[in-house]
N, C-alpha and C positions, 0 to 999 in steps of 0.2 A: 811834615815839617816845613817844606818849602818847595819852590820851583826854581830851576836854574835855566839859563839860556845864554847862548853866545852866537854872534854872527861875525863873520870875517870875509875879507875879499869881496865885499859888497859895499858900494859907495853909500848906501842907505843904512849902514850897520847900526848907527845910533838910533835912528827912527824905528827900525825893525825890532831892536831889543826892547825899546820902550813899549812898542805895540805888543810884543810877545808877553811882556810882564803884565800888561793890562788884560790880555786874553786869558792868562792863567792866574789872575789875582786871587781866585778862591783857594789857590794852593798856599797863600800866605798873605794875610792882610795886616800883619803886625809891623812890617817895615819892608822897604824895597830899596835897592841900590844898584848903581851901574859903574862900570869902569871902562874907559876907552883907551885904546892904544893906536898905533899908526894906521892899521887897516882893519880894525875890528873893535867890538865891544862885548863885555860880559854883563850879565844881569842876574839879580837874585831877588826873590820875594820870600819873606819869612813867616812861617807859622810857628810862633813861639810856644813851647811847652813849659819850659822852666825859666829861661832868661832870654833877653834880647841881644843878639849878636849880629849887628848889621854887616852884610856882605855886599860885594866882594871884599875880601880881606887881602892886604898887601904886605909882603915881606920881600924876599929876594924874587919871589914869583907872586902871582896873583891867583887866588882860589875862590871858586864858587862851589858850594857843597850842600847837598841835600841828604840828610841822614843823621845817624847817631853812632858815635864810637863809644862802646861800653867800657873799654879798658883804657880810656885816655888818661885817667889819673895814675894808673899803674905805669903806663908808658912814660908819662911826664916825670914820675919819680925815678924810674929805672934809668932814663937817659938824661936826667937832671935838666929838664926843660921847664922854663917858667911859662905856664899857661893857665888861663882862667877857665878854659872850657875846651871841648873837643875840637872846635874849629881852629883855635890857636895852636893846639898841640899838632893837629894835622898839617897845618901850614908850615910850622917849624920843622917837622919831620920831612916834609916834601922838599923844603929848601935845603936841608942838610943831606938827606940820604937818597933823594930821588923817588920816583913813583913806585917802581917795582919793590924795592926794599921796604918802603913805607907800608904798602898794601899788605905785604906778607906779615906784618906785625899787628894788623888791626883785627879787633873783634867788634863787629858791628854791621849795620846795613847802611849803604851809601851809594850815591851817584855823584861824581865830581868832575870838574874841569879845572885844570891847573895850567896856567900860562907861565912859561919860563923862556925868556928870550923870544925867539920866533915860533916856538912850539907850543901847541895846545894839546894837553894830554886828557883823554876821556877815559874814565874807568867807573866800574860799579862793583858791588859786592858779588861774590862768586855765584850765588844762587840767583841774584837778580831781583831782590825784594824792592829796591828802589829803581825807578825807571829812567832810561836815557835813550833818546833817539838822535840821529845825526844825518847830515847830508854833506855835500862837498863845501857848503858855505856856513856850516854851523851845527848847533845842537840845541836841544830843549828837553824838558822833562816829559813832554807829551808830543806825540806825532802830529796831532791836529793843529798845534801851534805853528809848527814849521809849514804845514800845508796852507794855513791861512796867511802865512807870510809870503806865499807864492812859490815855495820849493816843491820839487816833484819826487826825485829819486831819494826817498827817505828810508833809512834802515834802523832797526832797533839794535842797540849795541849788545852783542853777545857778552854775557857776564864774564866769560873766561878770556876776554880780549881787552887789551889796552890799545886804543887807537890814538895815533900821534899825527896831528896836522901841522905842517910847516906853513905858516901864513904868508911867507915870502915866496917860497918855491912852489907852493900850492900842491906839494906832494904829501902823501900819507904813508905811514908804515904801521904795522901792527905787532904787538907783543903778546904771545900766548901765555896764559896762566894755567897752572895745574888745579884740578878739582880734587875732591876728597877721595880717599881710597876705600875699597871694600875689603881689602886684604892687608895684613893677615887677620883671620877671624879671631875674635876674642876667646881666650882660654879660661877666663874667670868662671866660677861656678854661678849657677842661676841666682842664688840669693844675693851675691855681690853685684851681678848685673842689674837686678831689680833695684837695689839700693842706689847704684850709680845713676841709673836713668831717672829715678825719682829726685835725687839731689840736683842733677843737671837741669831737670825741668823746673824745679823750684828756683834755681839760680836764673834760668832763662826768663821766668816771669818777673822775678825781683828786679833784674836789670832793666826791664822794660816799663816798670811802673815809676814814672817820673813826676806824677802828681797824685793828689789824694783821691780823686774821683775819676772813674773811667767806666766805659761800657764793655760788654762782652757780647759778640754775635753768638746767639744761643739757639740751638736747634733740638736739644734733648739728646743728641748723639754723644758718644763717648768723648770725642775731642773737646767740644765746648763745655761739657759737664765737668771734665777733668780740669780744664783751665779755671772754671768757676770754683771748684772744690779746693784747688791749691790756693787760689787767691783768697778764699775765705779762711783757710787754715793759716795764712800769713797775716790775717787781720786787715785786709784792704777793704775799702768802701767801693762798691761797684754796683752796676745795674745790668741785668741781662735783657737782651732784646731779641724777640723772635718775630719774624714776618712771614705771612702766608696769604693765600688767596681766600681761604675760608677758615673759620674757627674749628672746622672739622678736619683740616689738613693734619696728617700724622705728626709733623714736626711741631705744630702749635699745640696739639693735644698732649704730646709727650713733654714738651717744654713746660707747660702749665703744671702737669702732674709732678714732674721732678723738682721744679722750683718750689712748689708748695711743700713737698716732702723734705727737701734739703734746706729750706728757708732761704732761698735766693730771691732777691728783689727782681721781679720780672715785669716787663712791659710788652704787651702783645700788639702788633700792628697788622691790621687786615686791609689789604688793598683790593678793592673790587673793580674799579675802573682802571684797568692796566694799560689801556691804549695810550694815554698821555704819558705814562711812565716809560713805556717802550719807545715812544718817539724820542724822548730825551735820553734814555739810557743807551740805546744803540749808538748814539752820537758821542756820548761820554766815553764808552769803552771802545769805540771805533770798530765795531764788529756787529754782524747780524748772525753770528754763529748761534744756533739754537740753544746749546748747552750753556754757553757763556751768558747769553741773554737771560735765560731762566734763573741761573744762579745770581746774576746781577740784580734781578728784581728783589730777591730776598735780602741782599746786602743793602740795596738802596733804601728800602723801606725802613730797615733797622737803623741805618746810619742817619737818615733824615730825622728820625725821632730822637736819636742820641744827641745830635747837634742842637735840636730845639731844647733839649734838657740841659744844655750847657757843657756837655762832654767835649773834650778836645782830643781824647785818645779812645780808641776802641780795639779790643783784642779779637783775633780770629784763630780758629782751630786748623787753618790750612797747614798742610805738611805732614799730618799724621799718617795718611794713606801711604805716602812715599817712604816714611821711616819704618812703619810697622806692618805693611802688607795689607791694606784695606780694600784693594780693588777687586771687584767681582771676577774679572778676567784672571787675576793672579790666583785666586782660589781654584778656578776651573783648571788652570794649567798645572797647579800643584797636584791636583787629584789625578791628572793624566800623565805626569812625568815625575820620575824619581830624581831627575837632575836639575830641578828648578832652583835657581839661585835668586832668592828673594831680595838679597842686598844689591845684586847687580841690577835687578829690575827697578828697585827703589832709586838707584843712582841715575838710571836713564830717565825716570820720571822727574827727578830733581833737575836734571840738565835741561828739561823742556818746560819746567814750571813757569819760567818767566814769560813765555808766550801764552801758555794756556791759562794761567791763574793770576800771577802777581800783578801784571799790568792792569787787568780788569779790576782787581780789588783795590789797587792804589788809586785809580782814577775815580772809582765810585766813592771811596771814603774821602778823598781830597775834594771832590766836588761838593761834599757836605761839610768841608772844613774840619775834617777829622784825620788824625794821624793813626794809621793802622799798625798794630803791633802783632807779630806772628811768632810766638815762642817756640813752636815746633820746628821752625826754620833757623833756630839759633845755631851758630856754626859749631860750637862745642858739642851740642846735643847731636847734631847731624853727623859730625865726625865720629862720635862714639857709636851711635845707633846703626850706622852703615856697616859696622863690623860685628854686630850682635848675631850669633848663630841663627840661621833660618828657623830651626826647630822651636825657638822661643817666640817666633812671630806668627807662624802659620802652621796648621796641622789639620787633620780630619775633624778636629773639634771646632775649628773656626779660625778667624783672623785676629790680628792685633793682640795676640795672646798675652805678651808680657805687659803691654799697656793696660789691658783690661784687668790683669792680675794686680798691678800696682793701684789702679783706680778703685778696685773693689773695697779696699780698706777705708776709702774716703766716701764712696757713694753707694756701697752695697751692690745689690744685683742690677742696679741701673747701668753698671759698667758692662753688662752683657748685652745691652740693647743693640739689635741689628738695625741700622739706619739706612733709609733710602737716600739716594743722591738728593741734594738740596732742591733741584728743580722739580723733582717728583714729590718729595716729602712736604713741600710747601703748596702743592697743587698748581704752581704757576705754569708748568708745562701743559697741563690740561687747559688752563685758561688761555694760553697762547694759541693752542690748537683750535679752541672754540672761537676765538677772535678771528683767526685765519679763515675758518670755515664760513663765518658770517660774511667775510669779505670775498668769499668764493675763490680762495687761494689755498695752496698747501702752506704748511707752517714755514717751510724754507722760503717760498716765494713771498709770503707776507712780510717776513722779517727783512728780506732783501729789498723790499719796497721802502723800508724805513731807512736802510743804510746799505750802500752798494760800493763802498771803497775798500773792500776787504783785501787781505794779503794776496799778492800774486805769487804763485808757486810754479816750479818746474816739476814735471813728473817723469820718473824713470819708467820706460815702457819696453816690454819684451815681446808683446804680441799675445801673451798668455792671460789667463783669467785674473790672476792676482794683481798684476800691474794696472789692468783696465778697471777692475772693480775698485781699487784704491783711489783712482782718479774720480770714479763715480761717487764714491763715499765722500771725498773732500768737496766735490761740487755741491753735494746735498747739504754740506755743512756751511755753504755759502763762501767758501774760499774760491779764488779765481785761479785758473790754470793758464799760464802765459805761453808755455811750450811743452813739448815732450822730448825726452832725450833717450836715444837708443844706442847701445854699444853693440857693434857688429864684431863678435869675437871669432877669430880663426880657429879657436880651440873648441871642438865640439864637447869636450869634457870640462869646460870652464867651471871653476868653483863659484863664480859670481853671476855669470850671465847665461840666460836662456838663448839657445842657438837655433832650434828648429823653426824654419820659415820666418826668420828674423826680418827678411826683406819685406814681409807684408805689413810691418809697422808703418810703412809709407802710406799704404791704403787706410790703415786705421787712423793715422794722424789726419788724413784728408777727410775721413768720415766724421771726425770730431771737430774739424775746422780749426786745427791747431798746427802751428809750425813745428817742424821736426829738426832736431839737431842730431846728425849722425856722427858717431864716433867709431873709428876703425881701431881694432886692437888685435894684437897677436895672441892674446889670451894667456899670457904667462902669469902664473900665480903671483899675486901681490902687485906685479908690474901693471896688470890690467887696471888696477885702482887708479894709477896715475892717468890712464887714458880717460877713465870716468871723470876724474877731477877736471881735466881739460874741458870736457863737455859741459860740466856744471859751470865752470868759470865763463865759458862762452855764453851760456844761457843767462848768467848774471849780467854780463855786459850788454848783450843784445836785447834781452827782454826784461831786464830789471827784476828778475825773480828774487824773492826773499826767503825761499825755503824749497825743500825737495820732498816730493811724495814718493814713498817706497811701498811696494807691495809685499814686504816681508811679513810672514805670518809666525813662523817659529824658528827660522834660521838665524841664530845669533851671529853666525859667521858673516852673513850679509849685512844684518842690521848694524853690528858694531863697526864695520868698515865704512859703511855709508855715513854713520854718525861721526866717525873720526874725520872724514873728509869735510863734512859740513861744519863741524866745530872749528876746524882749521881755517875755513873760509868765512866763518862768522855768520852763517845762515842756519835756518831751522830745519828740523827733520820731522816729517809726519808719517807715521806708520799706522793707519787706521785699522789694519787687519791684524795687528799684533795680538796674539793670544786669543783670537776669536774662537768661539765654539765652532769647530770645523764642520760638524754635521749640519748645524743651522746655516753656516756660510755656504756650503755646497748646495743646500736646498734653495737658498736665495739665488745662487748663480743660475741653476737650471730653470728657475721660474722667470727670471728677468733677462737672462743673456742667452744668445745662441753661441754655443761653444762646442768644439770638436776636439778629440784627442789627437795630438800631433806627434807623440812619441810614446814608447813603452819601454820599461826596463825593470820588470819585477815578475816573480813567480805568480802564476794565475792569470797574467795578461797574455794576449796572443794577437795575431795579425788582425783578427776581427775587431779589435779595439781601435785600430788605426783609422782615423776619419770618422769614427763613431760619434754621434751626438751625445753630449752630456744631458740626459733627461732623467725622469724619475726612475725609469727602468735601469739605466746605467748606474744611477746612484745606488739602487738596491743591490746591484751586482757588486759595486765597490764595498758596500757594507759587509757583504758575505766574504769578500776577499780580506777585508780588515779583520774579521773574526777568525778566518782560517789561517792567514799568513802574518797577521800583525801589520799589514800594509797601511801606510798613512792614507786616509781616505781623500785627502786633498793633494796627494802627490808631493808632499813637502820633502820627502826623503829622496826625490828623484825618480819615484816609481813611474811617473808619467808626466807629460807636459801637454799643454793645451793651446788652442788658437781661438780667439774671439772673432766671430763673423758679424755679430750684431749685438747691440745693447741699447739701453735708453739714452746714452749720450752720443750715439752715432746718428748723424743726420742721414747717412746712406748705409746700406748693408754691403758686405763683401760676398761676392758669389764666385765660387771656384769653378773654373771652366776646364782645367786640365790638371791631373795629379797622378802620382804613383806611389807605391809602397816600396820601402827598402828594408829588408830584414837582415840582421847580423846573426841572430840566433832565434830560436822559437819565441822567446819572450823579450827580445830586444830588437826594436825597429823604429822606423820613422815614416810618417805620412808627409810626403814631399809635394808641395803645391808648385806646379809648373807655371800655371797661368791663373790669374784672378782679376776680377773687375769690380768696380763699385756700381751699384744699381740703386734706383729709388726704392724706398720702402713701400 
């Protein structure tokens, strides 16, 4: 739809806003406008879909707005507001009711800045479909714009926060917003639930169709097929686009078969020379993350062709996994646990989708002058689906059960198709690996050579395998780690923090070449979270981190509390080990890492395990204990704890020179390191 920008408390604010609009002119070529005040300027460029409404718009306050409010006509009628479009309605409501009350009434996707007096309010839709980045001197739709204007400490606005800048005092404050609930679970019968989801989805598609012709990102999977089927049933004119590295790529093969059978118009894009695309795409999405890059290739090829065909809008199936349980790890956990809450999992994924998916997809589509529409992320649909009973989403029979059931009457057995992730189904992941090998690099290193300004994170570190492996995993995804944070808890039975040999995190931090933030805590339940928050705040100020890495695997107690802290601080959470296959994970640990057992607390374990190395023999013994006692093979239930002495991200290794064992009972004890040093590998 457009791009927005604002610069304040900078004597070059007018010049920089003009330059910023030029830098993101592809976000809107239909018109552009600026508004200047005492010590700042606002700017807007328009990508018109239906009508031309030049911004900034002025009333009692001044508004720049990127998005679409679907219920603006209903609101105008209800509150007796004279408005010709959603922008006028939005400004009128902001002038009259203020930001918080206005946002609570909106059904739509948006990123906005509202100037009232000396205050600039920044806000976006709760899921974060529309992007917004900010620094102490302003904001813009894209991070790269602020970077090119010379700003450094830039953050993506957390969608559940409203940030308020006072342009005179230069102070900021934040207002927290509530997200959707997963409780209470719906009590309606299955037939009613199916009907409601179908009608809500039709409504979600209808409200997003604002012109006669549009495109659909099409892979042959249930999500894009269902969008196309619903659009066809509603009588819309559209073209499907599929992009792959080869005509033999699974997504291309299936898309052609399904389109032919269901009589969808389909255009196939095959990209052979991906090098030039990668060089451009990594800069557009501002990331060299392998998954993001692979998916972005499929999107870019399709969007490029849709733009050439004259489309201004393209639909995406993003969001279905979060609503209906489509992740492989979710199915794995479902099969291993009777207490799996698929709605809670979906909610966590939705809370993170703005970092993982929506910014990538928005920048790719807008770089091709296309407006992206995502019906599965419709607020009414999300609100309803997060309360649908888990048994209607996932079972031993498969995933996305209710969605596949609804879709079957439109597309038959194609609703049952199990689809690979886009980067694999398109063969682009293979293509990137081949290109990296040709350049004598790993895939990670090759992509990093194309773009190396990735997000800086802080990592929670305990000394054990999970926290260190999580750091390793994020570095392999081309994120940067700015520091590590360790909580020294006085409570050996802390609910949150690992305590055995916690002092050795100093050596681990030195081995990784990372600064360490030490946090002292008495270890009182819940109060220790305040101590952790202080450490994270310090890391934000000292090292400008924008997110936290957590080694949580299956403990929702830990994950939920870390998530809550980070949401309140407006930063991101990364849990790369969440719901991993624990057997595969433990095998990878002993193959790559040097790890010993530092404590025991379970039947079947004994003093001989203290200080024992985690190797293939130890793993086999753990498997036997798992079968005999039901013990968690990764120690997730507190059965044991570990200490990492060496791993691929250590520049030096830890060598223990003095130690002793302490036993409380036959199967409860600690391996205590009295002295240890770092040595060259």
